[in-house]
N, C-alpha and C positions, 0 to 999 in steps of 0.2 A: 241504362245503367242496368248487367242483368247481376243478380244479390245470389250469393251461393255462403248456407252454409255449410261451414270446413271442419270436419272432426280428424284428430291428428292422438298420438300417444307420444310423441315423439319429437322436436325439433326441426322444422322443416331444413330439408340441405337445397345447394340449389339448384340441382334437379327438379324433385318432389317443384320447386317453388314455378320454376320453369313448365312443368305439364302441370300445374293449374292453373297455371297463369294465362294457358297459351291454347287452352281446351275450346276457347269461344269466340276462337280467330281476332280480327281485330276490336272487338265490343270491349268495351270496359266492365271491366266484374270489381265488383264489392266485393271482400270475404266480414264473414263475421266467424274468429276462431274457435272453437270448442275443444281445449285443450283436455285429456283425460287420459296423465298417465295410468299406466296401469302397474298397480301393486301388489304387492303379497300375495294377495288370494288366488291372484292368476300364477303363480308359481309351479303347480302342475302342470296346466296350460301346457305354459312355454315349455316344461321341458320335453310333451311330448310332441310338439312343432316342433322344436328341435331335431328329438330322433325322427320325425315323419321326413325332417328334410336334409338328414343325415351329418348332422352337427353334434356329434358324440359328444365332442369335448367339452362343446358349451351345456347338454343334456346334465353327465358329469358333474361340472364342476359350475351348477347355477351359482350366475352371479348374484349378487345384489340387484337387481331393475328395478325396483320399486324410487322413485323421485321425492325425495322432499317437495314443501310446497313453494320451499324457494328457489329450486330446480326445476318446476315443473313452471316457475312463474319469468325464472329466464328466456327458459325452449322461449317458452310463448311471444317474449319478448324478443327473441331473434327470429320467429316467421314471422312476425308482425311489421317489424322491422325490415326483412328480405321482402314480402309481399310489396311493402310500399316503395321499396326500391325497382320492383318490378315494373309500377305502375299502376296497382290495383289498389283501392279503398280498405281499409282494413282494421279492423277493432277483434277481440275478442276476450276470452277468461279462462280461468283455470276453474274446471268443477272437477268438484270430489267424491259427491256422491249424487245418484239417479242422471248415470248422459243421457239417458233417454227422454227422461221427462223433459230434462233440461233442454235437450236440443228440441223437441214438440214446443215451448213454450219460445226457444229464441226462432225459429221459424215464422212462427202465428205473429210476433211481433217485429219483426223484420221486414216481413211478408216479402220471402226468401224466394227463388225459383227453382232451386233447389240444394241438395242434399251431397256431399261429398266427405267418402269414408276414405282417409287417409292410412293405411298401420300396413303393418309388416305381417305377412302370412298367419293365419292361424290354423291350421287344417279341422284343428276337434273339432272347433267351434261351428267352425263355417259348416263343416258335415254335419253337425246336428243344428243346425240354421240359430245359431245363437251368437254369433256374430254381433259386430253394431251394425252393417250394411241391413243384415234379413232381420233384425228389430226393427231398424228405425223405418223400416218399407211398410211396415203394420202401426207407423204410429205418427207418421208425419203424411201431408198430403201432396208431397210434390217430388218428384223423382228422388229415387239414392243410385249415386253412381258410389260402386267401391272401386279403389282404387291400391297397388300396392306403391307403399315406401321406396324407397331408394336404401339399400343398404350403407351410402358411403353419407 
């Protein structure tokens, strides 16, 4: 069985579940999902990303996307349920602080084969290599693959 640690910032869509569960063909996969919702501290970066993507209406009318713990937990449960329905084993947790330190701990504890970082595009962070995937590559001893989450 292939063991994957999956970092997400929002609930997985059907397309996201299909993407992560079919990466290894027919091989059985188990996931440890770390849900780290983007909070208020990222508002400026989100606005800059919206401008870079041409979503000026979002940049001007920045809506509150920080997820209360209840919403993050519900999003995590939704994601775990859909991964299980797709035939994968899945456990997970909401990570509120130090997501990269927790990632390293989970990779070591679960003896993971890889890390998948599934996020929306964050061009400013990516340019400066401050995105999760870039930072994770220096913290964990397994391959890190960055994937872009579906907009649906």
